[in-house]
C-alpha positions as CSV (number, residue, x, y, z in Angstrom):
1,Q,186.0,-24.5,199.2
2,V,188.0,-23.0,202.1
3,Q,186.6,-20.3,204.2
4,L,188.6,-17.7,205.8
5,V,187.7,-16.0,209.2
6,Q,189.7,-12.9,210.4
7,S,190.3,-11.6,213.6
8,G,192.4,-8.8,215.5
9,G,191.6,-5.4,214.1
10,E,191.0,-2.6,216.3
11,L,191.8,1.1,217.1
12,V,195.5,1.7,218.0
13,Q,197.8,4.8,218.5
14,A,200.6,5.5,216.1
15,G,203.6,3.5,217.0
16,G,201.6,0.7,218.4
17,S,201.3,-2.9,217.4
18,L,198.6,-5.4,216.3
19,R,198.4,-8.9,215.2
20,L,195.9,-10.1,212.7
21,S,194.9,-13.5,212.4
22,C,193.2,-15.8,209.7
23,V,191.8,-19.0,210.2
24,A,190.8,-21.4,207.2
25,S,188.2,-24.0,207.5
26,G,186.8,-26.3,204.9
27,G,190.4,-27.0,203.2
28,I,193.9,-27.4,204.0
29,L,195.9,-24.3,204.6
30,S,199.1,-25.8,203.2
31,W,197.5,-26.1,200.0
32,Y,197.4,-22.4,199.4
33,N,199.7,-19.4,199.1
34,M,198.5,-16.6,201.4
35,G,198.2,-13.1,201.3
36,W,197.4,-10.0,203.1
37,F,195.8,-7.2,201.6
38,R,194.2,-3.9,202.7
39,Q,191.9,-1.1,201.4
40,P,192.2,2.3,202.8
41,P,189.5,4.7,202.6
42,G,188.5,5.5,198.9
43,K,191.3,3.5,197.4
44,E,191.8,0.6,195.8
45,R,192.7,-2.9,197.6
46,E,196.5,-3.4,197.6
47,F,198.9,-6.1,198.5
48,V,200.5,-5.8,201.8
49,A,202.2,-9.2,202.4
50,G,202.5,-12.8,201.1
51,I,203.6,-16.1,202.0
52,S,204.4,-19.4,200.2
53,R,202.4,-22.7,201.2
54,S,205.4,-23.9,203.3
55,G,206.0,-20.4,204.8
56,G,209.6,-20.4,203.5
57,V,209.1,-17.7,201.2
58,T,207.7,-14.3,202.0
59,R,207.4,-10.9,200.3
60,Y,206.1,-7.4,201.3
61,D,205.2,-4.2,199.8
62,D,207.7,-1.5,200.3
63,S,205.4,0.6,202.5
64,V,205.5,-2.3,205.2
65,E,208.9,-3.7,204.7
66,G,210.6,-4.1,208.2
67,R,207.3,-3.3,210.3
68,F,205.2,-6.2,209.3
69,T,205.8,-9.9,209.3
70,I,203.5,-12.4,207.7
71,S,203.7,-16.1,209.2
72,R,201.7,-19.1,209.1
73,D,201.0,-22.2,211.3
74,N,199.7,-24.9,208.8
75,A,199.0,-27.3,211.9
76,K,196.6,-24.7,213.1
77,N,195.4,-23.7,209.8
78,T,196.0,-20.1,210.7
79,V,198.0,-17.1,209.1
80,Y,199.4,-14.0,211.0
81,L,199.9,-10.6,210.1
82,Q,202.2,-8.9,212.9
83,M,202.1,-5.2,212.5
84,N,204.5,-3.1,214.3
85,S,205.5,0.7,214.4
86,L,201.9,1.4,213.0
87,K,201.4,4.5,211.0
88,P,198.1,6.6,210.5
89,G,198.6,5.9,206.6
90,D,198.3,2.0,207.6
91,T,194.6,2.7,208.4
92,A,192.4,0.3,206.2
93,V,190.2,-2.7,205.9
94,Y,192.7,-5.6,206.0
95,Y,191.8,-8.8,204.1
96,C,193.3,-12.3,203.9
97,A,193.4,-14.2,200.9
98,A,194.2,-17.8,199.6
99,D,195.6,-18.7,196.2
100,G,195.6,-22.4,195.6
101,I,196.8,-22.1,191.8
102,R,199.9,-20.5,191.4
103,S,203.4,-21.7,192.5
104,R,204.6,-18.4,193.7
105,T,202.8,-15.9,195.9
106,S,201.3,-13.1,193.8
107,I,200.5,-9.4,194.8
108,M,197.5,-9.3,192.4
109,T,194.1,-9.2,193.9
110,S,192.9,-11.4,191.0
111,D,195.0,-14.2,191.5
112,Y,193.4,-15.0,194.9
113,D,190.3,-17.1,194.9
114,Y,189.1,-17.1,198.7
115,W,188.8,-14.0,200.7
116,G,188.5,-13.4,204.5
117,Q,185.6,-11.2,205.6
118,G,187.8,-8.1,206.4
119,T,189.0,-6.5,209.6
120,Q,189.3,-2.6,210.4
121,V,192.4,-1.4,211.6
122,T,192.5,2.2,212.6
123,V,195.6,4.2,213.5
124,S,195.3,7.3,215.2
125,S,198.0,10.0,215.3
């Protein structure tokens, strides 16, 4: 069973950048499609970005396309979310997640079996 530990969230001004990291232990990261999700205050958890096992295929929600980049280093068992041009609307708790079953990355929270602990990202205006 894989465990996911996140780091990198903090308070940042609008227009700034952050990089979130998600390190996997207890399993081999290359076995999993990986996703980043976020949960804004008072709202449901939503898909942000996903990456295939090899890293060759990525997908993004329209709200972050062109500003966020998901990547992975399987040798380091780590997935990243580079966030640029941050907006106050990006404020949320961010979660990484792993899916070991499906052949393609999913945007559905229910398709992911393992979750990180969450990290707060706050963007001030």
